[in-house]
N, C-alpha and C positions, 0 to 999 in steps of 0.2 A: 227391163221389159215393161213392168208396171210401175209408172211413176209415183203412184200413191203408196207403195209399200213403205212401212214404218222404218225410218233410219235407225241404225243401231246406237245404243246409248254409250257414250264415251267411256264411262266407268261402270259397264255391265258386270254383274256377278258371275265370274267364271271360276269354276272350281280349280284347285291347283292341278288336279287330275280328275279325269271324268268328261262327261259331254258338256258342251257349251249349247244348251238348249235353244238359245237365241238364234245362233248360227244354223242349227238344225231346222228350226222352224222357217227361217228366211230362205234356205234352200228349198225346202219343201213346197212352200208357196210358189216358187218360181218353177220347180219341176211339175206341180199341178197345172200351171198355165201351159208349160210346153207339152204335157201329155193329156190335155183336155181332149175329149171325144167330140166336142163341138166345133163346127166349122166357123163359128163366129167367137170373137172378132177375127177377121182375116189378117194374117201378118203380111207385111210388105215382102216383095220379092228380094231374097237374099243375094241375087246376082245384080240386078239392076236398080233395085229400090222402089220399083213401081208398086203403086196401090192398086193397079188395075188387075186385081187377082180374082179368079173364080174357083169354086169348088170343084174337086176331081176325084171324089169318092174317097176311098181309105187305103191306106198302106199296111200290110201286116208285119209287125216286129213281134218275133216270139217272146222276147223278154217282157215287153210292156204292153202288148196287145195291138189293137187297131188304132192307127192314127189319121187323123184327117189329111187328106193329100190336096193340094193346091196346084193350080197353073197360072203362070204369069202371062197375061194377055199380050204384053209388050214384047217379052223375049222368048216366050215359049217354055220356060223353065218349069219343071214340076218339082215340087219340094213339100216337106212338111216342117212343122214347128221345130222339131229336134235338129234340123239341119244347122250345122255351125256350133252345136252344143255337144258336151259329153253324152248326152241322152241319145245321140245318134250312133253310139258304139254298138257294134253288131252283137257283141257277147256280154253286155252289161247284165250283171246278175246280182241278187242280193242288195238291191238298191237302198232299200230302208237301212240295212245294217251299215253299208258303206258310208252313208251320209251321217249316221250317228257316230261313226268312227272318226270322221274328218277332224273334229276338233279336239280329239284325244291324243295325249302325248305318247304316241305308240311308234315303234319302229315298223317298216312296211313288213319285215318278216313275221312280226307278231300279229299284225292285222291280216297278213296273208293267211297265217294258220287259223284264224277265226273265220275267214271268208272262203277259204279253200282256193285261194289264187296264188300265183307266183309272185314274189315281191317285186320283181321287175315290172310285171303287168300292172301292180297296183301302184307303183311309183308313177308310172305314165298316166294312170288314171286320176291321181291325185293332182298332178301338174295340169291336167286338162280342166279339172274342176277349179283350180286356182286361176287359170286363164279365163274361164266363163266367169267367175265371180269379179274379175277385174273388168270384163265388159259391163256387167251388170252394175258394178259400183266402181268407177275409175279412180275414186280416192284410194282404194285399196284397203279401207277399213275392214271390210268383211274378209277379204283374202287373207289379211295378216292374223286372223282368228283360226285359221286352219293350222293344225299342229301335227297331224298324221304325217309321218315320214321325215318330219324335221328338216333341217337345211337343205338336204340334197333334193327336195321336192320343190323348193322355192323357186319362183320365177325371177324375182328381182330381190335376191338376199342382201340384206343390210350388213355392213362389216361388223364382225364382232368386237366388242369393246371389252377389254380386260382390265380388272383393277391393278394389274401390275404395269400397265402401259405408262410410260413417263418416268419409271424407275431409272435412275442414272447411277452408274458407277461411282462408288466413293473413292475418287482419286486420290485423296489424302491417305486413307485407309491402304489402298493399293501401293501407293509410293512407300509409306512406312514399312509395310510387310515385305515389298520387293527389296528395299534397301537392307533391312535386317535378314532375309533369307539369303541374299548375296553375300552378305558378311558371314552368315553361318557356313556357307559352301565355299568359301574362298579357298583357293590352293596356295596361298602364300605361306612361305616357310616362316614368316615373322612369328615368333613365339607370343602366345597370349596367356593372360593370367590363368592360374589354376582354377577350375570350375568348383573345386571341393573346398580348399583352404584359402583361396584367393591370393596367394603369393604370386609375385611377380618374378620371382627367381626360378624361371623356366627355361627350357631349351628345346629346340627342334630335334627329333631323334630319328626321322625317316618318313619316306613316303613311297608305298608300294603301288604298282599299277592297279588301277581301277579302285583306289581307295583314297580316303582323306589324308592329309598330312597329319603325323603324330607328333605329339609333344610330352615332355616329362617335367614334372615339378620337382625340383631339387630339395624342396622342404619336406614334402609329404610322400615323395617318390611315386606319385600317382602318373600313369600313362594314359593319355587321353587324345581325342581330337576335338575339333570346334563344336561338334554336334552333341558332346556328352551332356547328359541331363535334359536333353530335348526329345520331343515325340519322334524326331527324325534320326535318332542315333543310330538305327538298323536299317535305314531306308537305302535301297541299292542306288548307286549314283546313275544308274540308267533311268531312273524315275525322276530325277531332279528337274529335268527340263519340263516334264508334265506338271510337276508340283508348282513350278514358277508360274506356268501358263494359267494354272488354276486360280492364283491369286487374284487376277482381274474379275472373276466371276463370284467371289466370296460375297460381295456386297449386294448382289443382284438377286431378286426373287425369282429364281429358275429352279427347274426340277432337277435332280441328281441324274435323271436319264439324259436329258438333253446336254448338260454340261459334261457328262462322261463321254458322250460322243465327241464333243468338241475337244476334250482333252486327250482323249484316246485310251480310255480305260472302261471298266464296268461300273454300273451305279453302286454296287456293295463296296467295291474299293474306293470309289470316290467319297462315299458317305465316311468311311474311315479317314480319308485324307482331310476331309472337312473338320472332322472332330479332332484330328491332330493338330491342325492350324488353330483351332479355338483354344486348345490347351497351351499351345506355343505362344499365342498371342497373350494369354493370361500370364505367362512367364515374362514376356516382353514388358507388359503393363499389368501389374498385379492387380490394379483396381477394376480391370474387366472392360474398361470402355472401348478397347478394340474389339474384343470378340462380340460385344453387344451390338456391333455394327454389321455382323454376319447376317445375310438373308438367304443364302443358298440352302436349297431343300424345301421350297415351297410346296405346299399341298393344296388340293382344291378346298374352296369354301362354298357357302350357299350362294355367293355371288359370282362364282366362276362359271362361265358358259362352256358347254361342250363343243369343241372345235368342229365336231362333225355335224351334229343336228342343231346347234346354237341354244339348246335348252339350258337354264340355269337351275341349280339346286337340285341336280341330279346325280352328282358323284357319289358312288358307293364303294366302300373298301371291301375287298373280299376276304380280309382276314389274314392274307398272307403276304402279298407284294404289290398287288395291282389295284387301280381304282377303274371302276367302269361307269358308264353312263346308264342310269336306270331308264332314260328315255329310249335311246336307240341300241343299248346293249353293247356298244363298242367300248374298247379300252379308252379311258379318259385321258386326254392329252394336255399337258400343261406346257407344251412347246410354245416359245414366244419368238417373235422376230426381234433380232439384235442388230442394231446398227452402231457405228461409231461416229460421234460428232464431237469436234473440238477436243479430241484426244480422250474422250470418255465413251464407254459403252452405254447404249440407251435402248430400252425396251420400247417397241412401238406396236400398235394394234394389229397391222397387217403390212404387207409388202408395199401397198400403195403409199401408206405413211411412210414407209422406209425410203422410198424414192424421193418424197416430198421433204424429208428431213434435211435441214441445211445446217451449215456450221453456226454454233452458237457463240456469240462474242462474249468475252469477259470470263469464261470458264477456265481455271487452271488445269492444265494437262498433267497426266501422271508423270510424264518425263520431268516438267518443270519442277513438280513438288518434290521429285526424287533428288533433283539437283539441289534444291534448298535443304533436303535433309543431309547431304553430304558435306554441307559447309556449316 
């Protein structure tokens, strides 16, 4: 509205939490123009844009008092300066408090408690002020400084960017563990070396329903299965397919909650399975270079944005089992979009990126590496 208003500084000092006083002052200057009791200068007609406008007395708004009324001599429209702005709202209240809250990282529920308003009403009001700021400053510089309500109140939200985006499945790790796991759970009756004394003087002694084949060492008389001495020795065979499915996610920075749903178990059980795989990987390669490549079980950091409100550095641990967002109060989500490209799982920022992901040439697939492990 006023072309002489001071533009925002690109690197203005905004507190990590609290009021952005520059944004408050910018809005208050425009509000003062809209609510001015003077008929001068006369605004153009909002319907036809004509400057042939005359004074037509005052209109009464209970919340903001008397406003100058104008009449367009071209189209006959009666209007005031608040027309087409959030200030035309019939029940606008506590305007000064609301403007001061706009730049603060609060959920609409919390702001609603402070203002005595319903969260849904407050969310609509925030969006109206965002739209007004975009008309005042089409570059969006000022509108982007509104933090009240977070991502749900944004008119044109930018896609969230995650630090985990671009992480790719370690296909070599997957292939090695898959091969070892399949060998460990083979139903072949071919005798294997004794896991205790190492003797090859062994024999197959039986195979019960829903159990692993059993063998006996003729040297030390030990009876055993292929899983003896591993973390999976007592694992039910009904869980083997899910354990095998889990292997592909071990090298990805995903949350236990998300992978538990993908695998078909609960997060606590999945955490135990992940630890079991880590111990077993150290048995397969005692130098630890396999387990060192596990990334499953990622937790929020200061750089992780909330998937609901988009704020970063707001994840708080409740001391029991959940992370929540200090900005919007909702449970903190570490869910990531997973796509498969060139035989490997890949994390992307959002579903738009997922659709745009193409096959990447030159990447070895897990199946190819598994074939090489078998020879």
